Backbone as numpy.savetxt, mean C-alpha at the origin, in Angstrom:
# Nx Ny Nz CAx CAy CAz Cx Cy Cz
20.85 25.24 2.07 19.77 24.52 2.75 19.95 23.02 2.56
19.91 22.27 3.65 20.08 20.83 3.55 18.75 20.17 3.24
18.81 18.95 2.73 17.58 18.22 2.41 16.77 17.94 3.67
17.45 17.84 4.82 16.77 17.55 6.07 15.83 18.68 6.48
16.11 19.90 6.03 15.27 21.04 6.39 14.22 21.35 5.33
14.26 20.69 4.20 13.32 20.99 3.12 12.39 19.83 2.80
12.52 18.73 3.53 11.67 17.57 3.26 11.53 16.72 4.51
10.51 15.87 4.52 10.32 14.89 5.60 10.12 13.52 4.95
10.28 12.49 5.73 10.01 11.15 5.26 8.60 10.74 5.68
7.90 10.10 4.79 6.55 9.63 5.10 6.41 8.19 4.64
5.83 7.38 5.50 5.63 5.95 5.18 4.15 5.63 5.32
3.58 5.08 4.26 2.17 4.70 4.24 2.06 3.19 4.11
1.42 2.56 5.07 1.20 1.12 5.05 -0.30 0.84 5.18
-0.86 0.21 4.17 -2.28 -0.14 4.19 -2.41 -1.64 4.00
-3.10 -2.28 4.90 -3.29 -3.73 4.79 -4.77 -4.05 4.65
-5.05 -5.11 3.90 -6.43 -5.54 3.64 -6.50 -7.06 3.71
-7.51 -7.56 4.34 -7.71 -9.01 4.40 -7.87 -9.55 2.99
-7.09 -10.58 2.66 -7.12 -11.11 1.29 -8.34 -11.99 1.02
-8.86 -12.65 2.06 -10.02 -13.55 1.92 -9.74 -14.69 0.95
-8.48 -15.07 0.82 -8.11 -16.22 -0.03 -7.75 -17.41 0.84
-8.14 -18.58 0.40 -7.86 -19.80 1.16 -7.58 -20.96 0.21
-6.46 -21.61 0.42 -6.16 -22.79 -0.40 -7.00 -23.96 0.08
-7.63 -24.63 -0.87 -8.45 -25.81 -0.56 -7.68 -27.05 -0.98
-7.09 -27.74 0.00 -6.26 -28.91 -0.30 -7.08 -30.04 -0.89
-8.27 -30.25 -0.34 -9.11 -31.35 -0.85 -9.53 -31.08 -2.29
-9.93 -29.87 -2.58 -10.34 -29.53 -3.94 -9.15 -29.59 -4.89
-7.97 -29.21 -4.39 -6.76 -29.27 -5.22 -6.43 -30.72 -5.56
-6.49 -31.60 -4.57 -6.19 -33.01 -4.79 -7.21 -33.65 -5.73
-8.46 -33.28 -5.57 -9.51 -33.83 -6.42 -9.31 -33.38 -7.87
-8.95 -32.11 -8.05 -8.75 -31.58 -9.40 -7.60 -32.29 -10.11
-6.47 -32.43 -9.43 -5.33 -33.07 -10.08 -5.57 -34.55 -10.32
-6.27 -35.20 -9.38 -6.56 -36.64 -9.54 -7.49 -36.87 -10.73
-8.53 -36.08 -10.83 -9.49 -36.24 -11.92 -8.89 -35.86 -13.27
-7.85 -35.02 -13.21 -7.20 -34.58 -14.45 -6.03 -35.48 -14.83
-5.72 -36.46 -13.98 -4.58 -37.33 -14.24 -3.26 -36.58 -14.19
-3.21 -35.53 -13.39 -2.02 -34.68 -13.30 -1.25 -34.96 -12.01
-0.01 -34.49 -11.99 0.80 -34.63 -10.78 0.15 -33.83 -9.65
0.43 -34.25 -8.43 -0.22 -33.64 -7.27 0.08 -32.14 -7.15
1.24 -31.72 -7.64 1.61 -30.30 -7.54 1.36 -29.53 -8.83
0.55 -30.10 -9.72 0.29 -29.46 -11.02 -0.67 -28.29 -10.91
-1.53 -28.29 -9.91 -2.53 -27.23 -9.79 -2.97 -27.08 -8.35
-3.45 -25.89 -8.04 -3.97 -25.61 -6.72 -5.28 -24.86 -6.84
-6.17 -25.10 -5.90 -7.45 -24.40 -5.87 -7.43 -23.43 -4.71
-7.57 -22.15 -5.03 -7.63 -21.11 -4.01 -9.03 -20.50 -4.04
-9.67 -20.52 -2.91 -11.05 -20.02 -2.83 -11.08 -18.54 -2.47
-12.01 -17.83 -3.08 -12.32 -16.47 -2.68 -13.44 -16.55 -1.65
-13.09 -16.40 -0.39 -14.06 -16.58 0.69 -15.18 -15.55 0.64
-14.95 -14.45 -0.04 -15.96 -13.41 -0.15 -16.58 -13.37 -1.55
-16.61 -14.50 -2.22 -17.25 -14.57 -3.54 -18.72 -14.19 -3.41
-19.21 -13.43 -4.38 -20.61 -13.04 -4.37 -20.88 -11.71 -3.70
-19.85 -11.08 -3.14 -20.00 -9.75 -2.55 -18.80 -8.90 -2.93
-19.02 -7.62 -3.10 -17.94 -6.72 -3.52 -17.38 -5.88 -2.36
-17.89 -6.07 -1.15 -17.50 -5.21 -0.03 -15.99 -5.25 0.24
-15.43 -6.45 0.31 -13.99 -6.55 0.59 -13.17 -6.01 -0.58
-13.61 -6.32 -1.80 -12.87 -5.86 -2.99 -12.90 -4.34 -3.10
-13.99 -3.73 -2.70 -14.06 -2.27 -2.74 -13.02 -1.65 -1.81
-12.81 -2.28 -0.66 -11.80 -1.79 0.27 -10.40 -2.00 -0.33
-10.18 -3.16 -0.92 -8.88 -3.44 -1.54 -8.59 -2.47 -2.68
-9.60 -2.17 -3.49 -9.42 -1.23 -4.60 -9.14 0.18 -4.07
-9.84 0.55 -3.01 -9.62 1.87 -2.43 -8.19 1.97 -1.86
-7.73 0.92 -1.21 -6.37 0.89 -0.67 -5.34 1.03 -1.79
-5.57 0.34 -2.89 -4.65 0.43 -4.04 -4.62 1.86 -4.57
-5.76 2.51 -4.62 -5.81 3.89 -5.08 -5.06 4.84 -4.14
-5.14 4.57 -2.85 -4.42 5.39 -1.87 -2.91 5.23 -2.04
-2.47 4.03 -2.33 -1.03 3.80 -2.53 -0.55 4.55 -3.77
-1.34 4.53 -4.83 -0.96 5.26 -6.05 -0.92 6.76 -5.78
-1.90 7.25 -5.04 -1.93 8.68 -4.68 -0.67 9.04 -3.89
-0.31 8.21 -2.93 0.88 8.45 -2.09 2.15 8.49 -2.94
2.28 7.54 -3.84 3.48 7.48 -4.69 3.58 8.67 -5.65
2.41 9.17 -6.07 2.40 10.30 -7.01 2.78 11.61 -6.34
2.66 11.67 -5.03 2.91 12.92 -4.31 4.18 12.90 -3.46
4.94 11.85 -3.59 6.20 11.74 -2.86 7.30 11.31 -3.82
8.52 11.38 -3.36 9.67 11.01 -4.17 10.37 9.79 -3.57
11.03 8.99 -4.40 11.70 7.80 -3.87 12.79 8.17 -2.87
12.85 7.38 -1.81 13.93 7.53 -0.82 14.69 6.21 -0.70
13.96 5.13 -0.66 14.57 3.80 -0.63 13.67 2.87 -1.43
14.13 1.67 -1.68 13.35 0.74 -2.50 12.01 0.45 -1.84
12.02 0.33 -0.53 10.78 0.09 0.21 10.76 0.98 1.44
9.57 1.21 1.96 9.48 2.00 3.18 9.23 3.47 2.92
9.89 4.34 3.69 9.61 5.77 3.63 9.91 6.37 2.26
9.16 7.44 1.94 9.40 8.21 0.73 9.54 9.68 1.13
10.10 10.46 0.24 10.44 11.85 0.52 9.27 12.77 0.18
8.89 13.61 1.14 7.81 14.58 0.94 8.34 15.98 1.22
8.34 16.88 0.22 8.78 18.26 0.44 7.93 18.92 1.52
8.55 19.69 2.38 7.83 20.34 3.46 6.77 21.31 2.94
6.97 21.84 1.74 5.99 22.76 1.16 4.66 22.07 0.86
4.68 20.75 0.76 3.46 19.98 0.46 2.93 19.26 1.69
3.57 19.45 2.83 3.26 18.64 4.01 1.79 18.77 4.43
1.31 19.99 4.63 -0.05 20.17 5.13 -1.09 19.68 4.15
-0.88 19.93 2.85 -1.83 19.44 1.85 -1.86 17.92 1.84
-0.67 17.32 1.91 -0.59 15.86 1.93 -1.28 15.32 3.18
-0.97 15.89 4.33 -1.51 15.38 5.59 -3.03 15.49 5.63
-3.58 16.60 5.15 -5.03 16.77 5.15 -5.72 15.71 4.29
-5.17 15.47 3.10 -5.80 14.46 2.23 -5.57 13.05 2.77
-4.40 12.81 3.35 -4.13 11.49 3.93 -5.11 11.20 5.06
-5.38 12.19 5.89 -6.34 12.01 6.99 -7.73 11.74 6.45
-8.11 12.44 5.39 -9.42 12.21 4.79 -9.52 10.80 4.21
-8.45 10.36 3.59 -8.43 9.00 3.03 -8.48 7.95 4.13
-7.78 8.20 5.23 -7.81 7.26 6.35 -9.21 7.18 6.95
-9.88 8.32 7.04 -11.25 8.33 7.58 -12.19 7.54 6.67
-12.03 7.68 5.35 -12.86 6.92 4.42 -12.57 5.43 4.53
-11.30 5.08 4.68 -10.92 3.68 4.85 -11.58 3.11 6.11
-11.59 3.89 7.17 -12.20 3.45 8.43 -13.70 3.25 8.27
-14.35 4.16 7.55 -15.79 4.00 7.31 -16.08 2.73 6.53
-15.26 2.44 5.55 -15.47 1.24 4.73 -15.25 -0.04 5.54
-14.22 -0.05 6.36 -13.96 -1.24 7.17 -14.99 -1.40 8.28
-15.48 -0.29 8.82 -16.55 -0.38 9.83 -17.80 -1.01 9.22
-18.10 -0.63 7.99 -19.25 -1.21 7.30 -19.04 -2.71 7.10
-17.80 -3.09 6.74 -17.51 -4.50 6.53 -17.67 -5.27 7.85
-17.25 -4.68 8.96 -17.40 -5.33 10.26 -18.86 -5.63 10.57
-19.70 -4.67 10.27 -21.13 -4.85 10.54 -21.73 -5.92 9.64
-21.32 -5.93 8.38 -21.91 -6.85 7.40 -21.33 -8.26 7.47
-20.16 -8.42 8.06 -19.46 -9.71 8.03 -20.31 -10.87 8.56
-20.94 -10.76 9.72 -21.78 -11.89 10.19 -22.90 -12.25 9.21
-23.47 -11.23 8.57 -24.53 -11.50 7.59 -23.96 -12.19 6.35
-22.75 -11.80 5.96 -22.12 -12.40 4.79 -21.84 -13.88 5.01
-21.51 -14.25 6.24 -21.22 -15.65 6.53 -22.44 -16.54 6.27
-23.61 -15.98 6.42 -24.84 -16.75 6.24 -25.10 -17.08 4.77
-24.47 -16.34 3.87 -24.71 -16.55 2.44 -23.52 -17.19 1.73
-22.49 -17.56 2.47 -21.29 -18.09 1.83 -21.54 -19.43 1.14
-22.36 -20.28 1.73 -22.61 -21.60 1.12 -23.27 -21.44 -0.24
-24.14 -20.48 -0.36 -24.80 -20.24 -1.64 -23.80 -19.77 -2.70
-22.80 -19.01 -2.27 -21.82 -18.47 -3.22 -20.72 -19.46 -3.57
-20.34 -20.32 -2.62 -19.22 -21.23 -2.84 -19.63 -22.67 -3.14
-20.88 -22.98 -2.91 -21.34 -24.34 -3.21 -20.57 -25.40 -2.44
-20.09 -26.42 -3.14 -19.38 -27.53 -2.49 -18.02 -27.11 -1.92
-17.53 -25.96 -2.31 -16.26 -25.47 -1.79 -16.41 -24.81 -0.42
-17.62 -24.63 0.01 -17.86 -23.94 1.27 -17.44 -24.79 2.46
-16.73 -24.15 3.38 -16.32 -24.78 4.64 -16.35 -23.71 5.72
-17.29 -23.80 6.66 -17.39 -22.78 7.71 -16.10 -22.57 8.49
-15.27 -23.60 8.57 -14.03 -23.50 9.33 -13.01 -22.57 8.67
-13.24 -22.23 7.41 -12.33 -21.33 6.69 -12.42 -19.89 7.18
-13.50 -19.55 7.85 -13.78 -18.16 8.16 -13.33 -17.78 9.57
-12.42 -16.82 9.68 -11.96 -16.35 10.98 -13.08 -15.58 11.70
-12.86 -15.33 12.99 -13.81 -14.51 13.74 -13.76 -13.08 13.20
-14.78 -12.32 13.52 -14.82 -10.95 13.03 -13.64 -10.13 13.56
-13.24 -10.39 14.81 -12.10 -9.66 15.38 -10.81 -9.99 14.64
-10.63 -11.26 14.30 -9.42 -11.67 13.59 -9.40 -11.07 12.18
-10.55 -11.06 11.53 -10.64 -10.49 10.19 -10.31 -9.00 10.23
-10.88 -8.29 11.20 -10.67 -6.84 11.26 -9.23 -6.49 11.60
-8.52 -7.40 12.26 -7.11 -7.15 12.55 -6.25 -7.17 11.29
-6.81 -7.70 10.20 -6.09 -7.75 8.92 -6.18 -6.43 8.15
-7.07 -5.56 8.59 -7.21 -4.26 7.94 -6.42 -3.22 8.73
-5.72 -2.35 8.02 -4.97 -1.31 8.72 -4.58 -0.18 7.79
-4.52 1.01 8.36 -4.09 2.20 7.62 -3.12 2.95 8.53
-1.83 2.86 8.20 -0.80 3.41 9.07 0.02 4.46 8.33
0.09 5.64 8.92 0.82 6.75 8.32 1.83 7.27 9.32
3.11 7.29 8.92 4.18 7.70 9.84 5.06 8.75 9.17
5.24 9.87 9.87 6.15 10.91 9.41 7.41 10.88 10.27
8.55 11.11 9.65 9.80 11.14 10.39 10.76 12.11 9.70
11.71 12.68 10.46 12.66 13.62 9.87 13.64 12.92 8.95
14.14 13.65 7.99 15.19 13.12 7.12 16.50 13.15 7.90
17.22 12.04 7.94 18.50 12.03 8.66 19.46 13.07 8.10
20.22 13.69 8.99 21.19 14.70 8.55 22.28 14.09 7.67
22.58 12.83 7.90 23.59 12.14 7.10 23.36 10.65 7.22
23.98 9.90 6.35 23.91 8.44 6.47 23.03 7.80 5.43
21.70 7.78 5.70 20.80 7.02 4.86 20.85 7.47 3.41
20.80 8.77 3.17 20.77 9.24 1.80 22.08 8.94 1.09
23.17 9.00 1.85 24.46 8.72 1.25 24.56 7.27 0.80
23.83 6.41 1.48 23.89 4.99 1.15 23.30 4.70 -0.22
22.55 5.65 -0.77 22.01 5.44 -2.11 23.12 5.42 -3.15
24.26 6.04 -2.81 25.41 5.99 -3.70 25.41 7.08 -4.75
26.58 7.30 -5.32 26.73 8.33 -6.34 25.86 8.03 -7.55
25.73 6.77 -7.91 24.93 6.42 -9.09 23.49 6.88 -8.93
22.98 6.82 -7.72 21.61 7.24 -7.48 21.49 8.76 -7.66
22.48 9.51 -7.19 22.46 10.96 -7.35 22.47 11.33 -8.83
23.29 10.63 -9.61 23.37 10.91 -11.04 22.04 10.60 -11.71
21.44 9.50 -11.30 20.14 9.12 -11.87 19.10 10.19 -11.59
19.10 10.72 -10.36 18.17 11.78 -10.02 18.46 13.04 -10.82
19.74 13.33 -10.99 20.13 14.54 -11.69 19.73 14.53 -13.15
19.61 13.36 -13.73 19.25 13.27 -15.14 17.77 13.53 -15.38
16.98 13.54 -14.30 15.57 13.84 -14.44 15.41 15.35 -14.38
14.54 15.89 -15.18 14.37 17.35 -15.21 13.43 17.83 -14.12
12.31 17.14 -13.93 11.38 17.60 -12.90 10.38 16.51 -12.58
9.82 16.61 -11.41 8.74 15.72 -11.00 7.50 16.59 -10.81
6.45 16.31 -11.55 5.24 17.11 -11.46 4.25 16.42 -10.54
3.85 17.12 -9.52 2.90 16.57 -8.56 1.60 17.36 -8.64
0.49 16.67 -8.59 -0.80 17.34 -8.59 -1.36 17.31 -7.17
-1.67 18.45 -6.63 -2.28 18.55 -5.32 -3.54 19.39 -5.48
-4.69 18.72 -5.45 -5.94 19.42 -5.73 -5.92 19.94 -7.14
-6.13 21.24 -7.31 -6.11 21.86 -8.62 -4.78 22.53 -8.92
-3.82 22.37 -8.00 -2.54 23.02 -8.18 -1.55 22.06 -8.81
-0.61 22.63 -9.55 0.48 21.86 -10.12 1.77 22.34 -9.46
2.43 21.42 -8.78 3.65 21.77 -8.07 4.80 21.06 -8.74
5.82 21.82 -9.16 6.96 21.24 -9.85 8.16 21.25 -8.91
8.73 20.08 -8.72 9.92 19.96 -7.88 11.09 19.63 -8.79
12.05 20.48 -8.85 13.20 20.27 -9.71 14.20 19.36 -9.01
14.34 18.16 -9.53 15.22 17.19 -8.88 16.68 17.55 -9.07
16.99 18.24 -10.15 18.37 18.62 -10.35 18.85 19.50 -9.21
18.01 20.44 -8.79 18.35 21.30 -7.66 18.52 20.50 -6.39
17.72 19.47 -6.23 17.82 18.60 -5.07 19.16 17.91 -5.01
19.63 17.45 -6.17 20.92 16.77 -6.22 22.06 17.73 -5.90
21.94 18.98 -6.36 22.96 19.98 -6.05 23.05 20.17 -4.55
21.91 20.26 -3.88 21.89 20.42 -2.43 22.56 19.24 -1.75
22.20 18.04 -2.19 22.76 16.83 -1.59 24.27 16.76 -1.82
24.70 17.14 -3.03 26.12 17.10 -3.34 26.90 18.04 -2.44
26.39 19.25 -2.24 27.06 20.20 -1.37 27.10 19.68 0.06
26.02 19.01 0.45 25.98 18.46 1.80 27.03 17.37 1.99
27.21 16.55 0.95 28.21 15.48 1.01 29.61 16.08 1.14
29.85 17.16 0.40 31.17 17.78 0.45 31.44 18.31 1.84
30.41 18.93 2.48 30.63 19.46 3.81 30.90 18.36 4.83
30.23 17.20 4.65 30.43 16.09 5.57 31.82 15.50 5.37
């Protein structure tokens, strides 16, 4: 059995508006009053200071990334990761549930955003500048939850990892994944044997 028939590639990309803004005037004032060089310090404002709505979304996104990494195996340094086909439906169901929750949280933020703008001066004081705040449509374009499944190439990409990568995988005994209340053990050594045989055939 080839790896292409026993696994799929999955890529999870979640983006969140950072709500950070460099304040050049405040930075210049700070360094001048401190007698420091102009590039000694910078002032970055948290445009959503005083509210946790945006941070809650960012924290939830971080948790989703950790969940994704715990249930998949490395394929490349960045981008897609390897998901055994035996876990596909369980992964997909939870991923869809997480995406729905992310959407609910961002929808709430969209509704609250105009109201939050009215209280920014109170939270930021002299650092407040209405021009720092994008329109609601621009802000919402910064949020995203993208999930892409693709087949494992029959040859090529995995081979590019090199023999050293196969040896590194072979030295690991197992990867334990938790899916709900089940414990699923994927033996990486067996995976390397499959890949090695595939390389020989190619």
